[in-house]
N, C-alpha and C positions, 0 to 999 in steps of 0.2 A: 519412411517421408523425408522427400524429395521436393529440393525448393522451385519453384514456379515463378520468372521472370516471367509477367506481362504487362506492365504500364497501363496501356489500353483499357485492366477489366477493371484499375479503379480511383477515386478520385477524392483523394480528401479533403479538398476544397469542404468536404462532406460530412466531415465527420464535427457529431454537436456536440457541446460542453453537458458531461454530464455533475448532479449535483447527489453525492450521497450521502453526506451531512457524515463523513467521518468519521471520528476520536479515538480518545483512550476510554470512552465510558460506547461506545457503537465501533468497533472496530472494525468489523466487518460489517460487507452486504452483503447477500450471498443469490447467486443468482440462476440461469439453466433451466431445462429439461427437454422437449423433441424440438426441432426445427427442422422445417419442410424444405424440399428441395427450391433451389431457383437459382438463379442466373447472375442475380445484383447480389452485391454490399451492401450490407449495413456495418455504418463507421461511428463511431464515438472520439472521446478521450476523457481523461478527468484524470481528478487529484491522484483518486487511493492509485496502490501498485496492482494487479488482476495478473490470477492463476486459475486456469482452467485444467480439467482433466476431458478428451473424448470417452462416452459411454459406450456408443452405437455409433455406427456409418462414418463417414468422409467429412469431413472440415475445411473449408477455405479458409485460411489466415493472411493477414497480409498487413506488413508496419510498412511504410514509405521505402520505394528500390529492393521490398525482399518481399516474396507470394512462398507460403508450406502449403503441402497438406496433411492433413494432419488423421488418423485415423486412428479404428477405439485401439484406447490407450496411450497414448501420444499425449503430451500437455503443451501449452503455451504462457508465458511466463511475457506482459508490460509493461513497460517502466509509466512512472509517472508522465503524466499529460501526456504521452505518446500516442499517433492517434494511430487507428487502425480499424482495419475490417473484416467482417468474416460473410457466407454464405459454402452454401452446402452443397454440393456438386449433384448430386443424381439419391432418388427415394427419402430419405429423413437425416440430421443425426441426432443423439444425445448428447447431453451435455453438463457439466456443473462448474460452476465456475463462482471464483468471493474475491472480490472488489476491499481490500485490506487497506487501513492507515497505517502508513510504510512507517511509524517506531515501534509500531509495536512488533514489527521483527529488527528491527533497528536494537532495543531495551535490549534482546534474548542473550542471556551470555548461560555458557559451558564452561564450569571450571576448567575442564578437563582442555582444550577447546578455547580459548579465551579471547582470537584474531577472529575466529567463524566470522563472516561480512555473510549475512543471508540476503541481502537483496543483490551477491555479485551477479545472481540468475538475471534479474529484475531489469540490470544497467548496463552490463553486460549488450554488443550488436545482437541486433537479433538474426542474425546468422548465425553468432558463437553459442548463443545461448544454448545450457544445457539439454537434450533429452533424449526419450526411454528407447532403447534400441532396440534393444535383444526382447524377443519371445518373453522372457520371465521379468521383468520391469514392467511388458505392460501392464502383464494379467496383477501383477501386485501395486501397478498406479490405478489400476479398474477396479480392485477391492476398497484403494482405499477411496476411491470417489463414488463407490455405493457406501461407504460408510460417512461420509460426506454427505451425502442425501440425505441418508436417516438419520443424523445428527441435527440436518434445519430440519427434518421433519415435527422431531416430537418436542422443540420448542424450548428444552429443560433446562436450569435455571445456571448450567455450566456450558452451556455450549459452548460459549466464546471460548471456553478455555481449550477441548477437545476442533476444537478450528483451529488452534492455532497449535495446539499437540501435531495434526491432520500434515498441516501447511508444515513444518518442520519434515515432520516426517518424509514427507514428495520430495523436499528440498533433498533431504539426504540421502535418497533414489535413487533420483538424478543426479545427483552431483557428484560419485562413487568416484568417476576416477575420471571429472573434470573438475578442473584447477583455472579458477578464474587470473587466478596469479601469474599462468601461463601463455594466456590468453594475447594473441594477436593486442592493441589496443584497440578501442570502440571504435568501428569506420563513422561513429553517429558526427557531426559539425548540429552545426548552429544552435538555434535557442533551447532548445528541446532539450539539448543531451549539455549545452552549458546548466539549464537549471537541473538537469537528478544531479548534475558533479554535485554541483552547490545544497540542494535538499540534503542528497548526503553526507556529507563533512556536518552539516549544519545536528541533523539528527545524531549524528554523532560525536557532537559536542557540545550537549544539554544546552546548546541553542545563543552559543558561544562565536556567533559572528556579525561584522561588520558589514556594512554594504560595500564598504570599499574593496573590499577580503571578495566579497558575492561577489562581484564585478570583476574584478582580478581570475576568479574561476573559469569565466564563463570568454576574458579575452575582450572587454566592455570597459567603456569608462563606467563614471557615475552613476550618469544621467542618460545612457540609454541603457545598462543595463536595470535601473528603476521603473523606465517604459518596458523595455520589457518583462519587466517579471509581473507590473502592476495589469497589463494587459493580459499575463495568463495568468494569477492567478486574481486580479480582482479584488488585489487589495495595496499598498505600499511594502516592500520588502520588512520594511523596519516594525508598521504595525504585525506584523506576519511571524516573527521571529518573539516579539514581545506575546499573541496571545500562544503560542509553541511552546512557550519555557511560563508562562500562568497558566498551560492544560497541562505541560507537567505537572510544575507544584500542586495542583489540583488530585494528581492520580495519587504522588504523594501522601499529599494527604489524607489517602481514603486510607491509599490501601501500608500503608504505615506507620506505625507510633511515634517515629522519629519528632523531637522537637520543632515548630514553624522556622526557630534561627537559622535553626541544620536543613533545611527544605529550601529559608530560600537563600539560604550561602551556597547550595550547591545547584540553584537556577540561578544560578551571577547576580541575583538582589540582593547586596551588600548592607543596606540599607534597609530594617527589616522594616519603620515605615514607611518605608516610601512601598514595600511589599505591600503590607497590609490597604492603603488607597490603592496603589495597580489593582488588586484583586479582588476587594471590592466595590469597584468601579465595574466588570464583568458579569461578577458571581453575583454582587448585590447583595453579601455580606463578607467582613474578613474570616481569615484561616480558620479562624478557632471555632466559630461557629458550624464554617463549609464544613469543617470533620464531621463534629457532630448528625446536621442535618444528618452525612452521609451514611455514619453510623445507625441511623433513622433508619435512614430508605431503605439501606440495606438491612436492613433486619423485616423491613414488609418483600422486599421481592422474594428476596429465602424463605418469605412463610406463601408467596403466591406462589413462585414457583418459577415464578416469570424471566426470562431471556435478557430480556430490551429495556434494562435500566433508564429510565429519563434527566435524568441530571444536565444540566446545562451544561454548555461548552466556549469555551471563546474562541475556537477555532475556525468561520466561516470562511467556504471558498464555494466558488461558482459554482 
């Protein structure tokens, strides 16, 4: 895989904002298939991070200031709200990719390696992101991509669990000799890079972040940061943080038997009565009712074999 720099070929002002409606209930959106050859790029940008595998052919992939050609067995990582474009050189190419709800990786923990940063491949500067260089690594990635396609096609109840496992495997395969801590500082500048830093720290701290701290991470004053965040994310930073914390609390209500008070405290809600009111505003029921409804719905989804629950989420993005 060789980088190719030719700015005349791409125009990121054409990048369209995509809304994939990601949440803890719907943490993955899968795509891919066969792409016909062409000389022009397609562009987009979205809230979710993106991981993809080239299964066949050659694909050109571009970020602002950086282009690369990806062959079968090569991969790509794309950050949150990062403009990117793609095209196929000759013949056709085949791929599979996943748009991923970022906390789905942030919340992963391995007891023996608690400090693993699963977001690092997505937030490092594009030219420094991990890649499959050896023939054996490319073969392993193609096999993994085939498994991903197969699981997506089956639409089983545990599809999301399998996809999360496959993404972890891909990251482990491609970062075996890659250490984000030893990489040069990311070359990214501007609002997208700053936003990635904010979201990365926000997701790692259960949403405990003030607007002032977030603005400082971007090197902006509060007003400038608030305008930038609203323009990119479609809602004020404080609303985004609240929805993220409520979404995390809702996930804990569904996935654990922890007391409501403990869940509220772990997500930064000191006053449980205030937590109940905020939760009911977004979910139209109090936490205990939500937990019981979730138990009932999980039973129905298990019986039907569905992998796409339809419970609402407070996290709404452009």
